[in-house]
C-alpha positions as CSV (number, residue, x, y, z in Angstrom):
1,X,48.2,178.0,144.4
2,X,49.9,175.5,142.3
3,X,53.5,175.9,141.4
4,X,53.3,178.0,138.2
5,X,55.8,175.7,136.4
6,X,53.4,172.8,136.8
7,X,49.8,172.0,136.2
8,X,47.6,173.7,133.6
9,X,46.3,177.2,132.8
10,X,43.2,176.6,134.9
11,X,45.1,177.5,138.0
12,X,45.3,181.1,137.0
13,X,42.9,184.0,137.3
14,X,42.7,187.5,135.9
15,X,40.6,190.5,136.8
16,X,38.4,192.2,134.2
17,X,38.5,195.9,133.3
18,X,35.3,196.1,135.4
19,X,36.9,194.5,138.4
20,X,35.2,191.1,138.1
21,X,37.1,187.9,138.5
22,X,38.1,186.1,135.3
23,X,39.3,182.6,136.2
24,X,40.6,180.6,133.3
25,X,38.9,177.6,134.8
26,X,35.5,179.1,133.8
27,X,36.5,178.2,130.2
28,X,37.6,174.6,131.0
29,X,37.2,172.4,127.9
30,X,37.3,175.4,125.5
31,X,40.3,176.8,123.5
32,X,41.4,180.2,124.8
33,X,43.4,182.7,122.8
34,X,45.3,185.0,125.2
35,X,46.8,188.2,123.7
36,X,48.6,191.0,125.4
37,X,47.2,194.2,123.9
38,X,47.9,198.0,123.8
39,X,45.9,200.9,122.5
40,X,48.6,203.0,120.9
41,X,50.7,200.5,119.0
42,X,51.3,200.0,115.3
43,X,49.7,196.5,115.8
44,X,46.6,197.9,117.5
45,X,44.5,197.2,114.4
46,X,44.8,193.5,115.2
47,X,42.0,194.2,117.7
48,X,39.8,194.1,114.6
49,X,41.0,190.6,113.7
50,X,40.6,189.4,117.3
51,X,37.0,190.7,117.4
52,X,36.3,189.0,114.0
53,X,37.5,185.6,115.5
54,X,35.4,186.1,118.6
55,X,32.2,187.0,116.7
56,X,32.7,184.2,114.2
57,X,33.6,181.4,116.6
58,X,32.6,182.2,120.2
59,X,29.3,180.4,119.8
60,X,31.3,177.3,118.9
61,X,33.6,177.5,121.9
62,X,36.4,179.8,121.2
63,X,37.4,182.4,123.9
64,X,39.5,185.4,123.1
65,X,41.0,187.1,126.1
66,X,42.8,190.5,125.8
67,X,45.4,191.4,128.4
68,X,46.2,195.1,128.2
69,X,49.8,195.9,129.1
70,X,52.0,198.9,129.3
71,X,55.2,196.8,129.2
72,X,56.3,197.7,125.6
73,X,56.8,201.3,124.6
74,X,54.4,202.5,127.3
75,X,51.7,202.1,124.7
76,X,48.9,201.4,127.2
77,X,49.1,204.3,129.6
78,X,45.5,204.8,130.3
79,X,43.1,203.7,133.1
80,X,40.7,200.8,132.9
81,X,38.0,203.2,131.8
82,X,40.2,204.7,129.1
83,X,41.1,201.3,127.7
84,X,37.4,200.2,127.7
85,X,36.3,203.3,126.0
86,X,39.0,203.1,123.4
87,X,38.3,199.5,122.5
88,X,34.5,199.9,122.4
89,X,34.6,203.1,120.4
90,X,37.3,202.2,117.9
91,X,36.9,198.4,117.5
92,X,33.5,197.6,119.0
93,X,35.3,195.0,121.2
94,X,33.1,192.8,123.3
95,X,35.4,189.9,124.0
96,X,36.7,189.8,127.6
97,X,39.5,192.2,128.5
98,X,41.5,192.0,131.7
99,X,42.8,194.9,133.8
100,X,46.2,196.1,132.9
101,X,48.9,193.6,133.7
102,X,52.7,193.1,133.4
103,X,53.5,190.3,131.0
104,X,57.3,190.1,131.2
105,X,59.8,190.0,134.0
106,X,59.6,189.0,137.6
107,X,56.5,191.2,138.1
108,X,54.5,189.5,135.3
109,X,51.1,188.0,135.9
110,X,51.4,184.4,137.1
111,X,50.0,183.1,133.8
112,X,52.8,184.7,131.9
113,X,55.4,183.4,134.3
114,X,53.9,179.9,133.7
115,X,54.3,180.4,130.0
116,X,57.9,181.5,130.5
117,X,58.6,178.4,132.6
118,X,57.3,176.2,129.7
119,X,58.8,178.0,126.7
120,X,61.8,179.7,128.3
121,X,62.7,183.3,127.9
122,X,62.7,183.1,124.1
123,X,59.0,182.2,124.2
124,X,57.9,185.3,126.3
125,X,56.2,188.3,124.6
126,X,58.6,190.6,122.8
127,X,56.0,193.2,122.0
128,X,52.3,193.9,122.1
129,X,49.9,191.4,120.5
130,X,51.8,188.2,121.2
131,X,49.4,185.3,121.1
132,X,49.1,182.1,123.2
133,X,46.6,179.4,122.6
134,X,45.4,177.3,125.6
135,X,43.9,174.1,124.4
136,X,40.7,172.5,125.8
137,X,42.8,170.5,128.3
138,X,44.3,173.6,129.8
139,X,47.8,173.1,128.3
140,X,49.7,175.5,126.1
141,X,48.9,174.5,122.6
142,X,50.3,177.3,120.4
143,X,52.1,180.6,120.3
144,X,52.5,183.3,117.7
145,X,54.6,186.5,117.7
146,X,53.3,190.0,117.2
147,X,53.4,190.2,113.4
148,X,51.2,187.2,112.8
149,X,47.6,188.4,112.3
150,X,45.0,186.2,114.1
151,X,42.9,185.9,110.9
152,X,45.8,185.5,108.4
153,X,44.8,182.8,105.9
154,X,48.3,182.3,104.7
155,X,51.6,183.1,106.4
156,X,54.3,185.5,105.2
157,X,57.5,183.7,104.1
158,X,58.9,182.0,107.2
159,X,55.9,182.9,109.4
160,X,53.2,180.7,110.8
161,X,49.6,181.7,110.3
162,X,47.3,182.5,113.2
163,X,43.7,181.8,112.7
164,X,42.8,178.2,112.6
165,X,42.4,176.7,116.1
166,X,38.7,177.6,116.0
167,X,35.4,175.7,116.4
168,X,33.8,173.7,113.7
169,X,30.8,173.0,115.9
170,X,29.8,173.6,119.5
171,X,32.0,171.8,122.0
172,X,30.6,168.4,123.1
173,X,33.6,166.8,124.7
174,X,37.0,167.7,125.9
175,X,39.7,167.2,123.2
176,X,43.3,166.4,124.0
177,X,45.6,169.0,122.5
178,X,48.3,167.8,120.3
179,X,51.5,169.8,120.2
180,X,53.3,170.4,116.9
181,X,56.9,171.1,116.4
182,X,56.2,173.8,113.8
183,X,53.0,175.8,114.4
184,X,50.6,175.8,111.5
185,X,48.5,178.8,110.6
186,X,47.2,180.2,113.8
187,X,43.7,180.1,112.5
188,X,44.1,176.5,111.4
189,X,45.6,175.5,114.7
190,X,42.9,177.2,116.6
191,X,40.3,175.3,114.6
192,X,42.1,172.0,115.3
193,X,41.4,172.4,119.0
194,X,37.6,172.5,118.7
195,X,35.5,169.4,118.4
196,X,33.8,168.4,115.2
197,X,30.2,167.1,115.1
198,X,31.6,163.7,116.0
199,X,33.5,165.0,119.1
200,X,36.9,164.9,117.5
201,X,39.3,167.7,116.6
């Protein structure tokens, strides 16, 4: 395996709630929004926003990947079957969900250690529903803290928005991600990482 401090996100693999492999390389060339989730958190209703993004833009290339974690407040204590039932019953989730993972510390999943190597300790999740955008080139392209809703159309004072890195049309070519000093609305930035009809972001 590549050194997690180098390379791109495609070197990493998760396992689904059903025990199937979920290699990020399977989504090469598509933006992937990775979110650490929990069933019993004050921010759990963000599942609804994530599902809305998935339903609206998955056909155009966007992938939403939920990563259940019990790291914060022990708010994801259940089994894989419990998590799946909760998500399907309460939020009708059908985007991919991984098995439960650590997302902070030395025992974190390698993807999260890779993020920490890029962003530093300050860029690691501080609570459930922290969001990372992987651009179509496999590089980290955006990050939003817990309070930023994925579908927010305008940010709260001092907060970036989180719902605009999403597809305007089906992906036709790989688009090089552009990093910004200050993240724009999440939704806006997500959209900016999907090709237009002319193959440009």
